N, C-alpha and C positions, 0 to 999 in steps of 0.2 A: 845403378843408373843415376842416383842422386850425386855421386862424386863428379861425374862428367858435367852435370848441369851447372855446377858452381864455376867451373873453368870456362864454360861456354860464354858467359858474359864478359870475361876478361879478354877472350879471343876476339869477340865482336867489337869490343871497345878499342882494341889495338888496331884492328883493320879500319875502323871508322876514323880513328885518330890519324892514321897515315894519310887517308884521303883528305881529311880536313886540313892537315898541315900543308899538303900539296896545293889545295885551293887558296889558302891564305897566302902562301909564298907566291903563287901566281898573281894574286891581286896586288901584292907589294911591288911586283915588277910591272904589271900592266897599267895600274892607275897613274903612276908618274909619266909613263910613256904617252898615255892619252892626254894628260895635262900639257905635256910638252908639245904635242902635235897641235892641240887647240891654240896654244899660245903662239906657236910659230906661224900658224895660218893667219892669226890676227895681225902679227907683225908684217907678214907678207902683204896682206890687204892694205894696211895703213901705208906701207912703203909705196905700193903701186898707185894708190890714190894720190899720194903726195907728188909722185912723178907725173901723174896724169894732169894735175892742175898747176904744175910748175909754170911760172912766168919769169923770164930772165930779168935780172937787174945787175947792178955792178958788184953786189956783195954776196948774194946767195948763189948756190949752184944746185943743179938737179940732184946730184949725188948727195950733197949735203942735206937737202930737204928730205930725201928718202931716209937717210940715216937718222936725222933728227926725229922724223915721224916714227921710226921703229923704236928708237930709244935704246935702253939697256935693260931688257927684261930679265927677270929671275927665272931660270929653268932648273928643274930637279935633276941632278946628276947628269947634266948634259952641257954641251957646248954648241954654239951656233955660228954660222957664217952667212953673209948676204952676197948674192950675185945680182947685179943690176944690168939690164940690157944695154948694149953699147950706145944706143941713141940718147941715153941719159948720162951725160958726161960731166966732167968737173970744170968746164969752161963757164964762167958766170954770164956770158953773153950768148951762149948757144940756145937754140930753141928746138922743140920737138914739133914737127909738123902735125897739124890737127888730124885727128883720126888715125894716127900711127900708134901701133901697140907698144906699150912699155911693159916689160916683164921683170918682176922682182921675185927672186927665188931665195927662200930661206932654207938652209941645210942644217938640220939638227942631228947631232951625234949623241945618242943616249947610251950611257953605260948602265947596264942592269944593276939593281941593288942587291938582289938575293942570289940568283943563280948566275954565276959569272962564267961557268964552263961553256964550251962550244962557241956559239955566236953570242958572246957577252956584250957586244956593241951593236946597236941598231942605228941605222942612218935613214932619215926621212928627208925627202926633197919636196918642198911645198911652194910651188910657183903660183903667182897671181898675175893676171893680165888686166891692164886697164888701157883705155884709149886717151891720148892727149886731147885736151880741150882747147 
């Protein structure tokens, strides 16, 4: 009986190690995705707010204000793209009627870091709606 008890600890350690490696690998993929989603939601909110308070002049445009408010954020293993509602255009003299909704959507395409097989790319669409003032 003593012979088998020595090997039992090694078997339990091997089983536990496999589970632990799976958990750590999952955290390596999930944590950057959560960071990217949070950052993109903040980008979307800043862009929608900039579009909502936009007032026309001869130099700035609504789209320019949105893109300036969003900036150029750093995302982990991801790319991003912005879609702005059509009522926020690139004409410096156009206005958005008061109480009209402005939608800014940030699309984040995240490439997983560890497990790349199967659905190795996740895409998140994060829209924010604000009303023109």
